N, C-alpha and C positions, 0 to 999 in steps of 0.2 A: 346762371353762371355754375349753379349746384352739379348737377347729377355728371350732365355734360364732360365737365371739367375734371371731376372723380374721376369720371372712366378715363378720361382721355394722360391724366395724370398716373392712373394703377397702370397705361397700356406702355407707358412713356418707364416704368420701372421693370414690366417684364422686357422690352425690349434691349434695357437696361442690363439688365441679367440674362438675356444671351450675348447679347454682344461681350458682356466678360467670359461666359462659355464658349463661346467661340474662341475668341482673344485665347485659355490657356490650353485649348485643341491642339489652335494651333500654333503657337509659343512648344507643346510636346512633341506635334511631329517634326518641328524646325532639330530640336536634340535628341532625334535619334538621325537623324542624318548623319554620314560622317564622309568629309568628301577626301583623296589625300594625293597630293599634287608633287613631283617629286623636280626636282632637278640635276645637269654632270652627271645623267645612266646614271640615277640612283645612288646617288653619293649624298645626298640630301633630301629626304622626306618629310613635308607637314600635313600634317591631318587636322579637317574645319568641323565645325559640329555642322550643323543648319545656316544655325544662326552667326556663325563666325567668328565662335570661339576655338581658339587652338587647344586643340586635343592634346596633339601628341606632336615630338619633333625628332629626328631622329638627324644625326650627321656620322657621316662616314669618318672613320678615324683617317681614314688615306687624303684625305682630301686636309685640312687642318694642318696648316703652313702659317710659320711666325710669319713669314718672312710675304707669305700674301693672304693677310685678313681682308681683302677691300672683294680678293674670289671669290672667300664663307660666305661674305655679306650679300654680295650677288647670286653665288645661288641658294643661299636661303630665302633673297630678294622671287624665285623667280620660282622657288616651289612652293612659297605662299602664294602667288601669281597667279599659278597654275593650279594650287588649290581652290583659291577665289573664284573661277572662271569656273568648275565645275560643281561647285554649291550652287553659282547661278545658273547652269544649266538645272540640274534634280531641282533645284526648287520655284523655275520660274513655269509653272504650271500653277506650283502653289498659292492661293487669294491673300494678297497681304494684309496687315491692319489697313494700312491708308487706306485697300480698294472697300474692304469692309464697314470703313469709317462714312464713307459716303453713300451710305448703303440711306433710301429716306427713309424716315418713321414712319409706312405706312399707317395708313386712315387718320392721319392726325391731320 
């Protein structure tokens, strides 16, 4: 159990360190990606980061009507969906952490 076990343990620690570095790199790449979605011919726009965090929301004052709050809500939802779809398109070629967690520990 001596040296073989110690070697496997060392390999596992190295793999864990590599996975941690990959996760940090992956997260920082997602934060640099931004996608904007619009609705109502630009009356509402939403910008999301690659991780889906809302960075900005812009609402043109022309579309704010006290009598039609549901219409504004629908525009916000549509703009968010548009931005989310663009984020998914931009990140579809990026490996996910779920993909990375499926890697086998080679040599173990």
